Structures are given as structure tokens and as C-alpha cells.
C-alpha positions as CSV (number, residue, x, y, z in Angstrom):
1,M,6.0,56.5,86.1
2,T,6.4,59.5,88.4
3,S,9.6,61.6,88.5
4,R,10.4,60.2,91.9
5,E,10.1,56.6,90.6
6,T,12.2,57.5,87.6
7,G,14.9,58.8,90.0
8,V,14.8,55.6,92.0
9,W,15.3,53.4,88.9
10,R,18.0,55.7,87.6
11,R,19.9,55.3,90.9
12,M,19.3,51.6,91.0
13,R,20.8,51.2,87.5
14,L,23.8,53.2,88.6
15,W,24.4,50.9,91.6
16,G,23.7,47.8,89.6
17,A,26.3,48.9,87.0
18,A,28.8,49.7,89.7
19,H,28.2,46.3,91.3
20,A,28.9,44.7,87.9
21,V,32.2,46.5,87.6
22,D,33.2,45.7,91.2
23,D,32.4,42.0,90.9
24,L,34.1,41.9,87.5
25,Y,37.4,42.0,89.4
26,Q,36.4,39.0,91.5
27,G,35.7,37.0,88.3
28,L,38.9,38.2,86.6
29,V,41.2,36.6,89.2
30,P,40.4,32.9,88.3
31,A,40.5,33.8,84.6
32,M,44.0,35.4,85.0
33,V,45.6,32.6,87.1
34,P,46.3,30.1,84.3
35,Y,48.1,32.8,82.3
36,F,50.3,33.7,85.3
37,V,51.1,30.0,85.6
38,L,52.1,29.7,81.9
39,E,54.0,33.0,81.6
40,R,55.8,33.1,85.0
41,G,56.3,29.3,85.4
42,W,54.6,29.2,88.8
43,G,53.2,26.0,90.2
44,Y,49.7,24.9,91.1
45,V,50.3,25.8,94.8
46,A,51.3,29.3,93.8
47,A,48.3,29.6,91.5
48,G,46.0,28.5,94.3
49,G,47.7,31.1,96.5
50,L,46.7,33.9,94.1
51,T,43.0,32.9,94.3
52,L,43.3,32.6,98.1
53,A,44.7,36.2,98.3
54,A,41.7,37.6,96.5
55,T,39.3,35.5,98.5
56,L,40.9,36.5,101.9
57,G,40.8,40.1,100.9
58,S,37.2,40.1,99.9
59,A,35.9,37.8,102.7
60,L,37.5,38.6,106.0
61,P,37.2,42.4,106.2
62,Q,33.5,42.6,105.1
63,P,31.8,42.2,108.5
64,L,34.1,44.8,110.0
65,I,33.6,47.2,107.1
66,G,29.8,46.7,107.5
67,L,30.0,47.7,111.1
68,A,32.0,50.8,110.2
69,V,29.4,51.8,107.5
70,D,26.6,51.4,110.1
71,R,28.5,53.5,112.7
72,W,30.1,56.3,110.7
73,R,29.4,58.3,107.6
74,L,31.7,57.0,105.0
75,P,30.5,58.6,101.8
76,W,33.6,57.8,99.8
77,L,33.8,54.1,100.6
78,A,32.0,52.5,97.7
79,A,33.8,54.6,95.1
80,A,37.2,54.0,96.8
81,G,36.4,50.3,97.0
82,V,35.8,49.8,93.3
83,A,38.8,51.9,92.4
84,L,41.1,49.8,94.7
85,A,39.6,46.6,93.3
86,G,40.4,47.6,89.7
87,T,43.8,49.0,90.6
88,G,45.0,45.8,92.3
89,V,44.0,43.6,89.4
90,G,45.1,46.1,86.7
91,L,48.6,46.5,88.1
92,S,49.1,42.8,89.0
93,G,50.2,41.9,85.4
94,L,52.6,44.8,85.2
95,V,54.8,43.8,88.1
96,S,57.3,41.0,88.6
97,G,57.7,38.8,91.7
98,Y,55.1,36.6,93.2
99,P,54.9,38.4,96.6
100,V,54.0,41.7,94.9
101,V,51.4,40.1,92.7
102,W,49.9,38.3,95.7
103,A,49.8,41.6,97.7
104,L,48.1,43.4,94.8
105,L,45.4,40.7,94.5
106,L,44.9,40.9,98.2
107,L,44.4,44.6,98.0
108,S,41.9,44.1,95.1
109,G,39.9,41.8,97.3
110,V,39.9,44.4,100.1
111,G,38.6,46.9,97.6
112,V,35.7,44.5,96.8
113,S,35.0,44.2,100.5
114,M,34.9,48.0,100.8
115,F,32.3,48.3,98.1
116,H,29.7,45.8,99.1
117,P,28.5,47.1,102.5
118,A,28.4,50.7,101.5
119,A,26.8,50.1,98.1
120,G,24.3,47.6,99.5
121,K,23.2,50.1,102.1
122,A,22.8,52.9,99.6
123,A,21.0,50.6,97.1
124,R,18.5,49.6,99.7
125,Q,17.8,53.2,100.6
126,A,17.1,53.9,96.9
127,A,15.0,50.7,96.4
128,G,12.8,51.1,99.5
129,E,10.6,48.1,99.9
130,S,10.8,46.9,96.2
131,T,12.7,43.6,95.9
132,T,12.4,44.0,92.1
133,A,14.5,47.2,92.4
134,M,16.9,45.6,94.8
135,S,17.4,42.7,92.3
136,V,18.8,45.2,89.8
137,F,21.6,45.9,92.2
138,A,22.1,42.2,93.0
139,A,22.0,41.2,89.4
140,G,24.9,43.5,88.7
141,G,27.2,41.2,90.6
142,S,26.0,38.2,88.5
143,V,26.7,40.3,85.3
144,G,30.2,41.1,86.5
145,F,31.0,37.4,87.1
146,F,29.6,36.6,83.7
147,L,31.6,39.2,81.8
148,A,34.9,38.5,83.5
149,P,36.0,35.4,81.4
150,V,34.2,36.8,78.3
151,L,36.4,40.0,78.4
152,A,39.6,38.6,80.0
153,T,40.2,35.5,77.9
154,P,40.7,37.2,74.5
155,A,42.9,40.0,76.0
156,L,45.0,37.5,78.0
157,A,45.4,35.2,75.0
158,A,46.5,38.0,72.7
159,W,48.7,40.1,75.0
160,G,49.4,38.0,78.1
161,V,49.2,39.1,81.7
162,K,50.2,42.7,80.9
163,S,46.8,43.1,79.4
164,T,45.4,43.4,82.9
165,A,46.2,47.1,82.6
166,L,43.2,47.4,80.3
167,F,40.9,46.8,83.3
168,L,42.1,49.8,85.2
169,A,39.8,52.1,83.3
170,P,36.4,50.7,84.2
171,A,37.1,50.9,87.9
172,L,38.4,54.5,87.9
173,L,35.5,55.6,85.6
174,T,32.9,54.0,87.9
175,A,34.5,55.6,91.0
176,V,34.1,59.0,89.4
177,L,30.5,58.4,88.3
178,L,29.6,57.2,91.8
179,H,30.9,60.4,93.3
180,R,29.3,62.7,90.7
181,A,25.9,61.0,90.6
182,G,25.2,61.4,94.3
183,G,26.2,58.1,95.8
184,R,27.9,60.3,98.4
185,R,24.5,61.4,99.8
186,A,23.0,57.9,99.5
187,V,25.7,56.3,101.5
188,A,25.8,59.1,104.1
189,A,22.2,58.5,105.0
190,T,21.7,56.6,108.2
191,R,18.0,55.8,108.2
192,A,16.9,52.2,108.7
193,P,15.4,50.2,105.8
194,A,11.8,51.0,105.0
195,G,9.3,49.2,107.2
196,A,11.8,48.3,109.8
197,D,11.0,48.5,113.5
198,G,14.6,49.0,114.6
199,T,14.8,45.6,116.3
200,D,17.6,43.3,115.1
201,H,16.6,39.6,114.8
202,W,19.9,37.7,114.9
203,G,18.5,34.2,115.0
204,P,16.8,34.3,111.6
205,F,19.8,36.3,110.2
206,L,22.2,33.5,111.2
207,V,19.9,31.0,109.5
208,L,19.8,33.2,106.4
209,T,23.6,33.4,106.5
210,G,23.8,29.6,106.5
211,V,21.5,29.4,103.5
212,A,23.7,32.0,101.7
213,V,26.9,30.1,102.4
214,V,25.4,26.8,101.1
215,R,24.2,28.6,97.9
216,S,27.6,30.1,97.4
217,M,29.3,26.7,97.9
218,V,27.0,25.2,95.1
219,F,27.8,28.2,92.9
220,F,31.5,27.9,93.2
221,G,31.4,24.1,92.9
222,V,29.4,24.2,89.6
223,S,31.2,27.2,88.1
224,T,34.7,25.7,88.8
225,F,34.1,22.2,87.4
226,I,31.3,22.6,84.8
227,E,33.8,23.1,82.0
228,L,35.9,20.2,83.0
229,Y,32.7,18.1,83.2
230,W,31.9,18.9,79.5
231,L,35.5,18.3,78.5
232,R,36.4,15.1,80.3
233,Q,33.1,13.4,81.0
234,L,31.1,14.5,77.9
235,H,34.1,14.7,75.6
236,A,33.0,18.0,74.2
237,S,35.1,20.7,72.5
238,H,36.6,23.6,74.4
239,A,34.1,25.9,72.7
240,L,31.1,23.9,73.9
241,S,32.6,23.5,77.4
242,G,33.0,27.3,77.6
243,A,29.4,27.6,76.4
244,A,28.3,25.5,79.3
245,L,29.9,27.9,81.8
246,A,28.4,30.8,80.0
247,C,24.9,29.2,80.1
248,F,25.2,28.7,83.8
249,L,26.3,32.3,84.5
250,A,23.8,33.8,82.1
251,G,21.0,31.8,83.9
252,G,22.2,33.3,87.1
253,V,21.6,36.9,85.8
254,T,18.1,35.9,84.7
255,G,17.4,34.2,88.0
256,T,18.5,37.2,90.1
257,L,16.2,39.6,88.2
258,G,13.3,37.1,88.2
259,G,13.7,36.4,91.9
260,G,13.2,40.1,92.8
261,R,9.9,40.2,90.8
262,L,8.7,36.9,92.3
263,A,9.4,38.1,95.8
264,D,7.3,41.2,95.4
265,R,4.4,38.9,94.5
266,I,4.7,35.8,96.8
267,G,7.0,37.1,99.5
268,M,10.8,36.9,100.2
269,V,10.8,33.8,102.3
270,R,8.7,31.8,99.9
271,T,11.0,32.8,97.0
272,A,14.1,31.9,99.0
273,Q,12.6,28.5,99.9
274,L,11.5,27.8,96.3
275,G,14.9,28.6,94.9
276,T,16.7,26.2,97.4
277,V,14.2,23.4,96.7
278,L,14.4,23.7,92.9
279,V,18.2,23.6,92.8
280,V,18.2,19.8,93.7
281,P,16.3,18.5,90.7
282,M,18.0,20.9,88.3
283,L,21.5,19.7,89.4
284,L,20.4,16.1,89.1
285,A,19.1,16.7,85.6
286,L,22.4,18.4,84.7
287,L,24.2,15.3,85.9
288,L,22.0,12.6,84.5
289,V,20.6,13.9,81.2
290,P,22.5,12.3,78.3
291,G,24.2,14.0,75.4
292,R,26.3,17.2,75.1
293,Y,23.7,19.7,74.1
294,L,20.5,19.0,76.1
295,P,22.4,19.4,79.4
296,L,23.1,23.0,78.4
297,L,19.4,23.7,79.1
298,F,19.8,22.5,82.6
299,A,23.0,24.5,83.0
300,V,20.9,27.6,82.3
301,L,18.1,26.4,84.6
302,T,20.5,25.5,87.4
303,G,22.0,29.0,87.3
304,A,18.6,30.6,87.3
305,V,17.1,28.7,90.3
306,L,20.4,29.0,92.2
307,N,20.3,32.8,91.9
308,L,16.5,33.1,92.4
309,P,17.0,33.9,96.1
310,F,20.1,36.1,95.6
311,A,18.6,39.6,95.7
312,V,16.0,38.3,98.3
313,M,18.8,37.3,100.7
314,V,20.4,40.7,100.5
315,K,17.1,42.5,101.3
316,L,16.0,39.9,103.8
317,G,19.2,40.2,105.7
318,Q,18.8,44.0,105.9
319,D,15.2,43.5,107.2
320,Y,16.4,41.1,109.9
321,L,19.1,43.7,111.0
322,P,17.3,47.0,110.3
323,S,19.7,49.0,112.4
324,R,22.8,47.4,110.7
325,P,22.1,47.4,107.0
326,G,25.8,47.7,106.2
327,T,26.7,44.7,108.4
328,A,23.9,42.7,106.9
329,T,25.1,43.4,103.4
330,G,28.7,42.7,104.2
331,V,27.7,39.2,105.5
332,T,25.0,38.1,103.0
333,L,26.5,39.7,99.9
334,G,30.2,39.6,100.8
335,L,31.4,37.2,103.5
336,A,28.9,34.3,102.7
337,V,29.7,34.5,99.0
338,S,33.4,34.6,99.4
339,V,33.5,31.8,102.0
340,G,31.7,29.6,99.5
341,G,34.8,29.8,97.3
342,L,36.8,28.0,100.0
343,V,35.0,24.7,99.0
344,A,36.9,24.6,95.7
345,P,40.1,23.0,97.0
346,P,38.3,20.1,98.8
347,L,36.2,19.5,95.7
348,G,39.4,19.4,93.7
349,L,40.5,16.4,95.8
350,V,37.2,14.7,94.9
351,A,37.9,15.4,91.3
352,Q,41.3,13.8,91.5
353,V,39.6,10.5,92.7
354,D,36.2,10.5,90.9
355,G,36.6,13.1,88.2
356,P,34.3,16.1,87.5
357,R,31.2,13.9,87.5
358,G,32.0,12.9,91.1
359,V,32.3,16.6,92.1
360,L,28.8,17.4,90.6
361,A,27.4,14.4,92.5
362,V,28.7,15.8,95.7
363,V,27.4,19.3,94.8
364,C,23.9,17.7,94.3
365,A,23.8,16.9,98.0
366,M,24.8,20.3,99.2
367,P,21.4,22.2,98.7
368,V,19.7,19.7,101.0
369,A,21.3,21.7,103.9
370,A,19.9,24.9,102.5
371,V,16.4,23.4,102.2
372,L,16.5,22.4,105.8
373,L,17.7,25.7,107.0
374,G,15.3,27.5,104.8
375,A,12.4,26.0,106.7
376,F,13.3,28.2,109.6
377,L,13.3,31.5,107.8
378,V,10.5,33.9,108.7
379,E,9.1,36.9,107.0
380,P,10.3,40.1,108.8
381,E,6.7,41.5,108.9
382,R,5.7,38.5,111.0
383,L,8.6,39.1,113.4
384,R,7.6,42.7,113.8
385,R,4.0,41.7,114.5
386,S,4.9,39.0,117.0
387,G,7.0,41.3,119.2
388,R,8.8,38.2,120.6
389,P,12.6,38.0,120.9
390,S,13.7,36.1,117.8
391,S,16.0,33.2,117.6
392,A,16.6,30.5,115.0
393,G,14.7,28.0,117.1
394,S,11.7,30.2,117.7
395,A,11.1,31.0,114.0
396,D,8.0,29.3,112.6
397,P,9.0,26.9,109.8
398,G,5.8,27.7,108.1
399,A,6.1,31.4,108.3
400,G,7.4,31.8,104.8
401,G,4.2,30.2,103.4
402,S,1.7,32.2,105.3
403,A,3.3,35.5,106.1
404,S,1.5,38.6,104.8
405,T,3.1,40.2,101.8
406,A,1.2,43.4,102.2
407,A,3.1,46.6,102.1
408,P,4.2,47.9,105.5
409,S,2.5,50.9,107.1
410,R,5.6,53.0,106.9
411,P,6.3,54.8,103.6
412,A,9.2,53.4,101.5
413,V,12.5,55.2,101.9
414,R,13.1,57.3,98.8
415,P,16.4,58.8,97.7
416,R,16.8,62.5,98.5
417,S,16.5,64.8,95.6
């Protein structure tokens, strides 16, 4: 490995770790809410409002922040975002009064939305054309979601909501490291992604956004109700139910990393299509396989195939909008993921009528929409060769299966030394 390649991977590991810390705070909010309900005596509506505050803060500003990242040099934004995300969550357990807690969680969500576009743009510039390298950054988010309940539950159970103060340190330390390690120069760069022709293809990008939203809906549906399914349908213990969620999230980390390597071999579109198709049988197996232990295998596999296209969608979105990498990241990695969380309340109504099994049955049907949309994705290299104005309707459904995966003629963007 050359010194330049070593530098690329060092930078990607930094951005992956920063992404893990940032998304840790997204995962902490649902883990904290039950303890606020128990300690403060708040009702279920108030509890839902706390989750909504974090979701609104992380979802709505991301496209606008992406536009700002693409237009102006904002070298401080990623570090400031992760610091704000951690500060909001960290202080929320130290204050009294529902409006103040709600506002702090909203600010934490805004911090998350500040991080994603800036960090996604910088990570792409470091990764160049390697989807494998980009998957390191994307997998960081999956790691953060996985670690949130693992770290928060023991602390909250032992010391209550005031233990949120413990989570101030990771955010502030990460912010300092990003600034010192040269994230400043990476974010400030304004070059388009490697291999880009400078033409934005909005049609395929909107199709990709639809696939990302459906994927996020399935993720939140499973992650919200999988423990209840083991508890109430399979009559398992709390420990085994928690293990089911851990298996699903751990599978997601593995799938994100594997998807990047697979995309470098068979192409981004083929990988995205494969992931959306495989989700359906994995979900059905999770629902239909008998017993309490064997379904754990399919919890892992469901998480893996669901996250197989995760890094691919981030990079593919940036290739569809080469002149707007911050906007593309803000939508595919931020807005689409956060919007998927809005499906939880309607699925809760289903659970009241048909139980967690009914919810998973509904979730099984969701990926069909992603499969249909995925047929209209097209490799960016084919769009560049065609020279035609792109739209969702003009994309060749078979493009993903036959598009060339050869390296583009332009050299990959490398981080400045």
C-alpha cells in the first residue's frame, strides 16, 4: 500500500469514527425516552414528542444545509455539528421542564443534520471512486445506532436520565479531532466527485431517493418492533429480545461494509438492486421460521441485506449530482433516513390491532416498492456516455445489469497532503 493510499484509509477511518459518534446521538434518543417517561411522569404523547423533536431537527434542515455546503466553504460545519448533537443530548437529562428538554433534543437533531452533508462531501473526496472506502464512512452510522442502546441502557438504568451528561465527552473530543486532523481542508475543497462530468441527473436521483426512503421505513419498522415481536409473539425473555435487536443492528454494520466491496466488483446499481430484492425473502423468513433462536439468524441476515445498498446510495447520489455532493448526501444519508422514522407511529396503530406480528407482515410488503423503483436506476457512467438529458422515465431499467464497471478515465480525487 502506497503512502497516499495509507493516507486515504486513515482519513476514511476518521470520518467513519466521526459518523459513528454523530449517529450515536440519533440512536440515544429512543433509548432515553422510556426513562424520561418513568422519572418525569410524562405520558406517551409527550414521549412521542421527544422523538419527533429529534427527527424534525435531523430531517428538515439537511437539504438546505447540503445546498449551503455546496455553495460556500464551511470548514467548521462537521465538527460543530457533532458537538451540537452531543451537547443537546448530554444536557437534556440535566434540565427540568418538558419544553427545555424538547428544545435540546431538537438542537441535537440540528447538529446531526449539520454533520452529514459536510462529512459526506469530505469523505467522498477522500474515498475517490472506491465504494469500499466510502462504505467505511457509511458503516460508521450503523455502528453508532448499534452502540446507542448498548451504552445507554446500563448508564440510564444505574443513574437515571442525569447520566446523559456522560455522552458529552465523545462529541466534544470528536469535534476537536476533526479540526486537528485536517477535516477543515477536506470540507473546504469544492471539486466534484471523481469521474463526474459536472452534469446533474435529477431524475435518477429522485428515484434513488425513493429507494432510500423505503429502505429507511423498513429499517425503522423492524428496529422499533423486533424486540416486541420476540417478547409478545415468541414469548422470549427480555435478554433474548434485546439480542434480536442487537443481531439486526450488527447485521447492518456487516452489510454496509460488504456492500461497498460488492459494488466495486459488480457495480453500484446491481448492488442496490440485489439488496432490495433480497430483503423480501429475509423478512418473510424472519416472520415465518418457527422457534425463538433460529429467527435470530434471519434477524442478522435481514439487517445485512437491508444495509447492503447503504454506502452505495450515498456514493450513487453524489455521482447523480456531481456538482452538489453536499446536497446529495444531505438527502440520501440525512433526509431520507430521518423521514423513514415517521413510519413508526402508523405502524404503532397496526400493532395495537394485530400485534407486532402484524407490523412485520406490513413491513414485508414495503420493499416491493423499492424493488420496482430500483429497476429504474442507472449507472452514472452510462448517463455520462449517453449524453442525453436524464429523467426517471428515460432511465434504462436494465442499465444496472449491463453498465460498465470499469474505472473512469479521470483520476480519483485524493486528499491533499
